[in-house]
C-alpha angles and dihedrals in degrees: 000000000000090000090053090050091053090052092050092046089055088057088066089073092051103041100032089230116151117248090243093056090042089056090052091056097041097082094082137288092040125152113323137158097266105038146327128271118253099185121113089258094054132088122312114279088014096285144074121300090256091055097258144033118286096233103020123092093222126131121288094032127126109305120244113266114263118249120242115211088346093304123109114228121252110276109255118223116228122234120226108273093027135288130104119273121218110283115258115253117226108211090210090064097048114101117241104254120205121204118258101247145121089259090057091054092046091053091047091049093051091056096029089235118168116240122227110205115197123196109190125208119251114289091000117176119245089240096059098086096033145114144111094268093050091047089052092052090052090056100040113024111025149004111257121209128178123210115208116244111273124172093189113114099162113138116259116254090220097054097105104117128087091218109104117239134191113287092193093057095042125112089255117025091173090062097040095049088046095236114184110246113254097010120111106234134183124199126197108210139171122251090280095054096257109151120237103160137020130203126193124182121001116020122195119202095226091054092046090050092055092051091049090055090060098050097090093053092047091051091051091049091050092050092051091054091049092047092058091056091044091053090052092048092049093050092049094048091049086060090046090246095145095171094056092043092053092046090058092043094052090052088061093046091053088061084070096212129133140199099028113127096243092048092050089052090049092053092050092051091047092055091048090055092044093051091053091047094049090052087053091048091051091052093049092047091054090052093044090239101166095167091052091050091049091053091047092049089053094047093045096043112150094023135098091251090051089058090047091053092052091049090051090053091053091053092051089050 
């Protein structure tokens, strides 16, 4: 009997079971690999201390893991002595991540491939945004990029121009895309990084696939809207109506998109108007024409040349 007790005591080190519970199961028929004892000397309530047998599928065992968005979580291996080990990562289920770079955007633009931008939560596991269907989308329908977690939302010191710039290639995409701190977020963008749809929380591959299919049409619609304003700005500038031209240009800039043909044309026209205005400011500054500079600053308010006119006034005192 003493020998049996020594054997059972040794099992404490293997199973992690407390000596008290071990004693409860030591009277015969205790927890085994095929079933639980039901004799009076077995475990309380006729089963194992946990309410079921470790490897048996009988009642009272560990419940089946709950599904999230219809997908069961990755089975978690158990370390010796208890506790879940990190889930194994299946390479076939990991999305193909592209680097965040100008080359990535150039390649996407050449093929007009949508870009999926993923912002993980803090300390997020590699198996959170994961699965065969998502991996397939990353290889067939879009370029996937992942932005490292960043809680910083402080405004950039260099953000002083009205001309829109790439959020994806900025020093802090999390800030520029206005991502909520601590919330995993996925953006569906065109091949220039312009956002057209935002997901938070659970993301299902079929739903993501449908949104990706609409990106090209949305980009075309956006370009058409920009083109109307560009046509108005061009017509006004041809008539030397700078105020009207800038009003139409700033409408396009407020759309906060980049790369589209009409927006690129708008930026070129804007710089043409700014260059002409700055030459005028330089001439007025040389002549000490404060009234002229005041009028220009008012007309060019909200533009780079407007700021230049105000700076020239400060220098003249």
